[in-house]
Residue frames as qw, qx, qy, qz and C-alpha x, y, z in Angstrom:
[[0.120, -0.515, 0.828, -0.186, -21.03, -6.55, 1.54],
 [0.707, -0.006, -0.651, -0.276, -21.57, -10.30, 1.02],
 [0.825, -0.526, -0.003, -0.204, -22.33, -12.66, 3.87],
 [0.905, 0.031, -0.137, 0.401, -18.90, -14.28, 3.42],
 [0.348, 0.542, -0.170, 0.746, -17.13, -10.90, 3.52],
 [0.457, -0.670, 0.102, -0.577, -19.02, -9.87, 6.65],
 [0.940, -0.334, -0.074, -0.006, -18.28, -13.18, 8.30],
 [0.757, 0.227, -0.199, 0.579, -14.55, -12.78, 7.56],
 [0.007, 0.661, -0.181, 0.728, -14.58, -9.30, 9.08],
 [0.690, -0.578, 0.084, -0.427, -16.18, -10.67, 12.26],
 [0.974, -0.220, 0.034, 0.034, -14.17, -13.86, 12.56],
 [0.823, 0.222, -0.035, 0.522, -10.76, -12.96, 11.19],
 [0.032, 0.917, -0.081, 0.390, -10.26, -9.43, 12.46],
 [0.660, -0.707, 0.252, -0.005, -8.51, -10.67, 15.63],
 [0.859, -0.052, 0.323, 0.395, -5.99, -12.47, 13.47],
 [0.546, 0.349, 0.305, 0.698, -5.34, -9.91, 10.72],
 [0.001, -0.870, -0.278, -0.408, -6.88, -6.60, 11.85],
 [0.439, -0.065, -0.351, 0.824, -5.22, -3.72, 13.65],
 [0.139, -0.859, -0.486, 0.079, -7.17, -1.21, 15.63],
 [0.291, 0.669, -0.048, 0.682, -6.29, 2.45, 15.14],
 [0.567, -0.730, -0.270, 0.269, -4.85, 4.13, 18.17],
 [0.127, 0.957, -0.196, 0.175, -2.65, 7.13, 19.00],
 [0.559, -0.633, 0.518, 0.139, 0.51, 5.05, 19.50],
 [0.397, 0.600, -0.635, -0.280, 3.23, 3.73, 17.28],
 [0.977, -0.083, 0.111, -0.162, 3.11, -0.01, 16.66],
 [0.312, -0.557, 0.742, 0.204, 6.05, -2.37, 16.76],
 [0.705, 0.375, -0.371, -0.474, 5.95, -4.17, 13.43],
 [0.344, 0.278, -0.893, 0.075, 7.95, -7.16, 14.53],
 [0.207, 0.041, 0.790, -0.575, 5.71, -7.61, 17.49],
 [0.609, 0.313, 0.104, -0.722, 2.53, -7.09, 15.47],
 [0.700, 0.362, -0.505, -0.352, 3.42, -9.70, 12.88],
 [0.718, -0.425, 0.500, -0.233, 5.06, -12.13, 15.31],
 [0.952, 0.257, 0.099, 0.131, 6.96, -14.02, 12.60],
 [0.589, -0.550, 0.288, 0.518, 10.75, -14.16, 12.44],
 [0.493, 0.848, -0.109, -0.160, 12.78, -12.37, 9.78],
 [0.413, -0.594, 0.648, 0.237, 16.02, -14.24, 10.31],
 [0.510, -0.016, 0.789, 0.341, 17.35, -15.76, 7.11],
 [0.485, 0.776, 0.363, -0.175, 15.23, -13.58, 4.83],
 [0.637, 0.297, 0.249, 0.667, 17.17, -12.60, 1.65],
 [0.248, -0.462, -0.135, 0.840, 18.47, -9.09, 1.95],
 [0.005, -0.027, -0.476, -0.879, 17.07, -8.06, -1.44],
 [0.259, -0.525, -0.748, -0.312, 13.51, -8.87, -0.44],
 [0.205, -0.526, 0.102, -0.819, 11.57, -6.13, 1.31],
 [0.163, -0.086, -0.869, 0.459, 10.79, -6.84, 4.94],
 [0.139, 0.562, 0.619, -0.530, 7.83, -4.55, 5.35],
 [0.059, 0.229, 0.556, 0.797, 5.56, -3.45, 2.50],
 [0.220, 0.454, 0.500, -0.704, 2.66, -1.02, 3.02],
 [0.083, 0.321, 0.687, 0.647, -0.12, -0.98, 0.43],
 [0.160, 0.331, 0.369, -0.854, -2.53, 1.91, 0.64],
 [0.597, 0.387, 0.017, -0.703, -6.02, 1.52, -0.79],
 [0.165, -0.222, 0.927, 0.252, -5.83, -2.13, -1.81],
 [0.581, 0.074, -0.359, -0.727, -9.50, -2.31, -2.95],
 [0.929, -0.126, -0.103, -0.331, -10.65, -5.93, -2.97],
 [0.512, -0.645, 0.566, -0.037, -7.09, -7.05, -2.23],
 [0.964, 0.225, 0.141, -0.007, -6.65, -9.65, -4.99],
 [0.603, 0.669, -0.301, 0.315, -3.29, -8.29, -6.24],
 [0.255, -0.691, 0.542, -0.405, -2.05, -7.83, -2.67],
 [0.892, -0.180, 0.357, -0.210, -2.98, -11.47, -1.99],
 [0.879, 0.439, -0.098, 0.157, -0.94, -12.61, -4.98],
 [0.238, 0.743, -0.464, 0.420, 2.06, -10.72, -3.61],
 [0.590, -0.522, 0.476, -0.392, 1.59, -12.32, -0.16],
 [0.974, 0.049, 0.214, -0.052, 1.63, -15.78, -1.74],
 [0.729, 0.605, -0.183, 0.263, 4.62, -15.03, -3.90],
 [0.292, 0.516, -0.506, 0.626, 6.72, -13.53, -1.10],
 [0.711, -0.536, -0.444, -0.099, 5.69, -15.38, 2.12],
 [0.635, -0.265, -0.328, 0.647, 8.69, -13.95, 4.07],
 [0.072, 0.292, 0.056, 0.952, 7.62, -10.36, 3.35],
 [0.018, -0.500, -0.696, 0.516, 5.29, -8.66, 5.82],
 [0.023, 0.413, 0.481, 0.773, 2.41, -6.83, 4.12],
 [0.008, 0.452, 0.535, -0.714, 0.54, -4.08, 5.91],
 [0.076, 0.460, 0.632, 0.619, -2.64, -2.93, 4.14],
 [0.099, 0.360, 0.393, -0.841, -4.80, 0.16, 4.72],
 [0.157, -0.268, -0.683, -0.661, -8.28, 0.23, 3.24],
 [0.311, 0.031, 0.420, -0.852, -11.58, 1.77, 4.43],
 [0.659, 0.078, -0.395, -0.635, -13.82, -0.29, 2.17],
 [0.645, -0.281, 0.598, -0.384, -15.27, -3.06, 4.38],
 [0.939, 0.274, 0.104, -0.182, -16.08, -5.57, 1.61],
 [0.591, 0.656, -0.439, 0.166, -12.51, -5.36, 0.37],
 [0.188, -0.582, 0.681, -0.404, -11.05, -5.86, 3.79],
 [0.800, -0.092, 0.469, -0.363, -13.24, -8.83, 4.41],
 [0.874, 0.467, -0.094, -0.097, -12.43, -10.35, 1.04],
 [0.364, 0.684, -0.582, 0.247, -8.70, -10.01, 1.52],
 [0.392, -0.445, 0.688, -0.419, -8.77, -11.57, 4.98],
 [0.898, 0.120, 0.298, -0.300, -10.86, -14.44, 3.67],
 [0.769, 0.560, -0.304, 0.050, -8.29, -15.10, 0.91],
 [0.077, 0.644, -0.675, 0.353, -5.39, -14.90, 3.38],
 [0.619, -0.274, 0.607, -0.416, -7.11, -17.38, 5.74],
 [0.922, 0.284, 0.035, -0.259, -7.91, -19.76, 2.91],
 [0.744, 0.472, -0.395, 0.260, -4.16, -20.26, 2.34],
 [0.749, -0.591, -0.166, 0.248, -3.22, -19.83, 6.02],
 [0.518, 0.511, -0.116, 0.676, -0.98, -16.91, 5.23],
 [0.518, -0.650, -0.375, 0.410, 0.40, -15.18, 8.32],
 [0.465, -0.109, 0.095, 0.873, 2.09, -12.30, 6.61],
 [0.038, -0.566, -0.390, -0.725, -0.80, -9.74, 6.54],
 [0.154, -0.501, -0.578, 0.626, -2.10, -7.10, 8.88],
 [0.083, 0.567, 0.515, 0.638, -4.82, -4.62, 7.98],
 [0.007, 0.303, 0.370, -0.878, -6.01, -1.21, 9.11],
 [0.078, 0.649, 0.661, 0.368, -9.57, -0.19, 8.26],
 [0.259, -0.800, -0.244, 0.482, -9.00, 3.52, 8.93],
 [0.314, 0.948, -0.023, -0.039, -7.96, 6.78, 7.34],
 [0.852, 0.241, -0.117, 0.450, -4.48, 6.40, 5.86],
 [0.170, 0.739, -0.213, 0.616, -3.24, 9.84, 6.94],
 [0.586, -0.654, 0.243, -0.413, -4.00, 9.17, 10.55],
 [0.985, -0.125, 0.039, 0.113, -2.50, 5.71, 10.47],
 [0.687, 0.446, -0.154, 0.552, 0.74, 7.04, 8.99],
 [0.040, -0.753, 0.220, -0.619, 0.92, 9.91, 11.37],
 [0.557, -0.576, 0.350, -0.486, 0.16, 8.09, 14.61],
 [0.947, -0.160, 0.234, -0.149, 0.77, 4.34, 14.16],
 [0.882, 0.359, -0.030, 0.303, 3.74, 3.89, 11.79],
 [0.547, -0.668, 0.138, 0.484, 7.24, 4.68, 13.07],
 [0.302, 0.868, -0.306, -0.250, 9.63, 6.75, 11.00],
 [0.211, 0.635, -0.733, -0.122, 12.18, 4.86, 8.91],
 [0.541, -0.176, 0.782, -0.257, 10.55, 1.48, 9.22],
 [0.792, 0.438, 0.346, -0.245, 9.03, 0.62, 5.85],
 [0.493, -0.184, 0.631, 0.571, 10.87, -0.89, 2.87],
 [0.052, 0.235, 0.663, 0.709, 8.11, -0.19, 0.33],
 [0.321, 0.466, 0.467, -0.680, 5.02, 1.98, 0.17],
 [0.093, 0.113, 0.770, 0.621, 2.82, 1.16, -2.82],
 [0.362, 0.485, 0.383, -0.698, -0.33, 2.96, -4.01],
 [0.175, 0.073, 0.812, 0.552, -1.96, 1.45, -7.06],
 [0.103, -0.459, -0.632, -0.616, -4.70, 3.35, -8.84],
 [0.060, -0.369, -0.550, 0.747, -5.78, 5.83, -6.16],
 [0.262, 0.782, 0.556, -0.106, -9.07, 7.67, -6.81],
 [0.452, 0.203, 0.247, 0.833, -8.18, 10.21, -9.52],
 [0.034, 0.740, 0.400, -0.539, -10.97, 12.61, -8.69],
 [0.521, 0.286, 0.486, 0.641, -11.06, 13.56, -12.40],
 [0.066, 0.906, 0.325, 0.262, -13.04, 16.79, -12.13],
 [0.404, 0.482, -0.246, 0.738, -10.72, 19.77, -11.68],
 [0.380, -0.648, 0.117, -0.649, -12.73, 21.13, -8.75],
 [0.907, -0.394, 0.011, -0.148, -12.14, 17.84, -6.92],
 [0.700, 0.449, -0.430, 0.351, -8.35, 17.59, -7.51],
 [0.155, -0.630, 0.501, -0.573, -7.76, 18.88, -3.96],
 [0.864, -0.273, 0.221, -0.362, -9.24, 15.56, -2.73],
 [0.826, 0.365, -0.421, 0.083, -6.52, 13.49, -4.36],
 [0.853, -0.488, -0.039, 0.179, -4.42, 11.49, -1.90],
 [0.744, 0.047, 0.078, 0.662, -1.11, 12.32, -3.53],
 [0.039, 0.972, 0.056, 0.227, -0.08, 15.82, -2.52],
 [0.335, 0.667, -0.470, 0.472, 3.04, 17.53, -1.27],
 [0.478, -0.538, 0.484, -0.498, 2.30, 16.88, 2.40],
 [0.967, -0.041, 0.150, -0.204, 1.57, 13.26, 1.72],
 [0.763, 0.514, -0.308, 0.244, 4.78, 12.75, -0.27],
 [0.050, 0.642, -0.549, 0.533, 6.75, 14.11, 2.69],
 [0.732, -0.363, 0.370, -0.442, 4.86, 11.96, 5.20],
 [0.986, 0.158, -0.029, -0.034, 5.60, 8.81, 3.25],
 [0.539, 0.616, -0.437, 0.373, 9.25, 9.71, 2.97],
 [0.307, -0.607, 0.522, -0.515, 9.45, 9.97, 6.75],
 [0.874, -0.176, 0.323, -0.317, 8.10, 6.44, 7.12],
 [0.890, 0.407, -0.199, 0.057, 10.39, 4.82, 4.52],
 [0.781, -0.426, 0.199, 0.412, 13.79, 3.36, 5.45],
 [0.065, -0.694, 0.454, 0.555, 16.88, 4.75, 3.76],
 [0.131, 0.269, -0.769, -0.565, 16.56, 3.94, 0.05],
 [0.394, 0.331, 0.799, -0.312, 13.06, 2.69, 0.62],
 [0.089, 0.158, 0.707, 0.684, 10.75, 2.48, -2.43],
 [0.406, 0.443, 0.354, -0.717, 7.65, 4.51, -3.28],
 [0.142, 0.098, 0.844, 0.507, 5.67, 2.83, -6.07],
 [0.402, 0.442, 0.279, -0.752, 2.71, 4.67, -7.64],
 [0.188, 0.143, 0.828, 0.510, 0.44, 3.58, -10.47],
 [0.369, 0.539, 0.356, -0.668, -2.43, 5.25, -12.29],
 [0.444, 0.360, 0.690, 0.444, -4.27, 5.20, -15.59],
 [0.107, 0.945, 0.304, -0.064, -5.02, 8.93, -15.54],
 [0.635, 0.411, -0.013, 0.654, -2.37, 10.94, -17.47],
 [0.076, -0.803, 0.045, -0.589, -3.08, 14.20, -15.61],
 [0.741, -0.649, 0.112, -0.133, -2.68, 12.46, -12.27],
 [0.901, 0.009, 0.037, 0.432, 0.50, 10.78, -13.36],
 [0.400, 0.605, -0.040, 0.687, 1.94, 14.15, -14.36],
 [0.376, -0.798, 0.099, -0.461, 0.91, 15.70, -11.08],
 [0.906, -0.406, 0.056, 0.107, 2.52, 12.83, -9.18],
 [0.763, 0.278, -0.015, 0.583, 5.77, 13.24, -11.12],
 [0.121, 0.730, -0.067, 0.670, 5.87, 16.96, -10.45],
 [0.602, -0.730, 0.072, -0.315, 5.12, 16.58, -6.76],
 [0.923, -0.284, 0.060, 0.253, 7.70, 13.87, -6.13],
 [0.648, 0.411, 0.001, 0.642, 10.38, 15.66, -8.19],
 [0.020, -0.767, 0.057, -0.639, 9.83, 19.03, -6.50],
 [0.732, -0.669, -0.032, -0.122, 10.01, 17.49, -3.07],
 [0.312, 0.707, -0.594, 0.221, 13.67, 16.53, -3.57],
 [0.641, -0.414, 0.541, -0.354, 13.07, 13.59, -1.30],
 [0.874, 0.109, 0.473, -0.021, 13.30, 10.78, -3.89],
 [0.028, -0.476, 0.684, 0.552, 15.44, 9.57, -6.77],
 [0.794, 0.302, -0.167, -0.500, 13.83, 7.97, -9.88],
 [0.600, -0.229, 0.764, 0.058, 14.25, 4.21, -9.96],
 [0.350, 0.469, -0.475, -0.657, 14.75, 3.71, -13.69],
 [0.145, 0.114, -0.960, -0.212, 14.39, -0.09, -13.86],
 [0.645, -0.252, -0.290, -0.660, 10.88, -0.05, -12.52],
 [0.250, -0.184, 0.838, -0.448, 9.39, -2.75, -10.24],
 [0.350, -0.159, -0.839, -0.386, 7.22, -5.77, -10.99],
 [0.374, 0.019, 0.546, -0.750, 3.75, -6.11, -9.46],
 [0.236, 0.357, 0.901, 0.078, 0.60, -8.23, -9.95],
 [0.113, -0.274, -0.416, -0.860, -2.07, -6.72, -12.15],
 [0.235, 0.194, 0.607, -0.734, -5.07, -5.32, -10.25],
 [0.297, 0.554, 0.778, 0.002, -8.77, -5.83, -11.10],
 [0.151, 0.872, 0.164, -0.436, -9.16, -2.12, -11.70],
 [0.136, -0.563, 0.567, 0.586, -6.13, -2.17, -14.01],
 [0.298, 0.151, 0.881, 0.334, -7.58, -4.93, -16.19],
 [0.240, 0.761, 0.587, -0.138, -10.73, -2.88, -16.58],
 [0.002, -0.843, 0.136, 0.521, -8.78, 0.24, -17.43],
 [0.210, -0.321, 0.746, 0.545, -6.79, -1.60, -20.10],
 [0.295, 0.434, 0.832, 0.180, -10.02, -2.97, -21.62],
 [0.148, 0.891, 0.343, -0.256, -11.19, 0.63, -21.84],
 [0.620, 0.644, 0.066, 0.444, -8.03, 1.58, -23.78],
 [0.284, -0.946, 0.142, -0.067, -6.31, 3.42, -20.91],
 [0.613, 0.477, -0.497, 0.387, -2.50, 3.53, -20.67],
 [0.763, -0.608, -0.184, 0.121, -1.01, 2.46, -17.35],
 [0.255, 0.761, -0.367, 0.470, 1.73, 4.58, -15.76],
 [0.817, -0.449, -0.257, 0.254, 4.00, 3.18, -13.05],
 [0.128, 0.841, -0.286, 0.440, 6.17, 5.61, -11.15],
 [0.885, -0.319, -0.247, 0.232, 8.87, 4.10, -8.98],
 [0.084, 0.844, -0.308, 0.431, 11.15, 6.11, -6.72],
 [0.730, -0.202, -0.490, 0.432, 13.75, 5.48, -4.04],
 [0.369, -0.914, -0.122, 0.115, 14.06, 7.67, -0.95],
 [0.472, 0.716, -0.276, 0.434, 17.06, 9.97, -1.46],
 [0.629, -0.137, -0.468, 0.606, 19.90, 10.01, 1.05],
 [0.245, -0.935, -0.256, -0.001, 19.28, 12.63, 3.70]]
């Protein structure tokens, strides 16, 4: 962790950070910024899981200042870096958890409150014996569905073909989502640029929560 990242963690946490607790948060109260007049087609609340250093999330925050972005990341340098970027542009539309994503989803996020959940390039755990450690599994797919609003979007991206196939199978077999054929634009991540330079193909999987 750099000195600047550590300083951001210490000085900006009170503005952007959320402490984990065993209670559901009120998103409107947490962000404290009005949503009146926001275009209906623009997501109100976007959750990004595992944002890494946060550069692509920062670009989204700048492009859509009326959208509220909630990030979950355990990597301290990345959290500090993102908060430093947000503060440099005085962006108010970010809140961050530095905690385990499963616990945050289970205990802190209300059902039917998120417009988008996005997970870009989660750890593929490429060795077969480690596949059980992958974040995307059947229980996780169901948990995310519970947190999405009606017709909310789940957006996954990976450069590992086997993981992409596993994601497709898990989401399809859950019967909780419909495929969103037209896809969804997003900023390119630092990891993605490296993967492309290595000759990897990028797979984006975009779904809408099916009507219950």
